[in-house]
C-alpha positions in Angstrom: -7.0 17.1 -2.2 -10.0 15.7 -0.5 -11.7 15.2 -3.8 -8.9 12.9 -5.1 -8.3 10.8 -2.0 -10.3 7.8 -3.0 -8.7 7.7 -6.5 -5.2 7.9 -5.0 -5.9 5.2 -2.4 -7.4 2.8 -5.0 -4.6 3.4 -7.4 -2.0 2.7 -4.7 -3.8 -0.5 -3.6 -4.0 -1.7 -7.2 -0.3 -1.1 -7.8 0.6 -2.9 -4.5 -1.4 -5.9 -5.6 0.2 -5.8 -9.1 3.6 -5.6 -7.5 3.0 -8.5 -5.2 1.8 -10.7 -8.1 4.7 -9.7 -10.3 7.1 -10.5 -7.4 5.7 -14.0 -7.1 5.7 -14.6 -10.8 8.9 -12.9 -12.0 11.0 -12.2 -9.0 11.2 -9.6 -6.2 13.3 -7.0 -8.1 10.6 -6.6 -10.8 7.7 -6.4 -8.5 9.3 -4.0 -6.1 8.7 -0.9 -8.3 4.9 -1.1 -8.6 4.8 -1.9 -4.8 7.0 1.1 -4.0 4.9 3.5 -6.2 1.7 2.1 -4.8 2.8 2.4 -1.2 3.9 6.0 -1.9 0.5 6.9 -3.3 -1.1 5.2 -0.3 1.2 7.1 2.1 0.0 10.4 0.7 -3.6 9.5 1.5 -2.7 7.9 4.8 -0.9 11.0 6.0 -3.7 13.3 4.9 -6.2 11.2 6.7 -4.0 11.0 9.8 -3.8 14.7 10.1 -7.6 14.8 9.9 -8.2 11.9 12.3 -11.6 12.9 13.5 -13.1 12.9 10.0 -11.4 9.7 8.8 -11.2 7.6 12.0 -12.8 4.4 10.6 -10.7 4.5 7.4 -7.5 5.1 9.4 -8.0 2.0 11.4 -8.7 0.0 8.2 -5.6 1.5 6.5 -3.4 0.6 9.5 -4.5 -3.0 9.4 -4.1 -3.3 5.6 -0.7 -1.7 5.8 0.5 -4.1 8.5 -0.7 -7.1 6.5 1.0 -5.8 3.3 4.3 -5.3 5.2 4.1 -8.8 6.6 3.5 -10.3 3.2 6.4 -8.4 1.6 8.7 -9.3 4.5 7.8 -13.0 4.3 8.3 -12.9 0.6 11.7 -11.4 1.0 12.7 -14.0 3.6 11.4 -16.9 1.5 13.3 -15.8 -1.7 16.6 -15.6 0.2 
């Protein structure tokens, strides 16, 4: 698992970015799916690193900040669209 963490994390981040862009261009229902899949992939790596906090402390702090920013962007987008 440790060998594939970076690939899962980057894939999840790319899917979240694609989903956000698709939501802005075509609507929130279309962009929701790539975001959902990306966040799920990111959640897998996030949980693995959380259980091994001492080894991944710096990355965990960065992931928490990025996750909060992503949630704020998606929430604002949902509020604006309604």
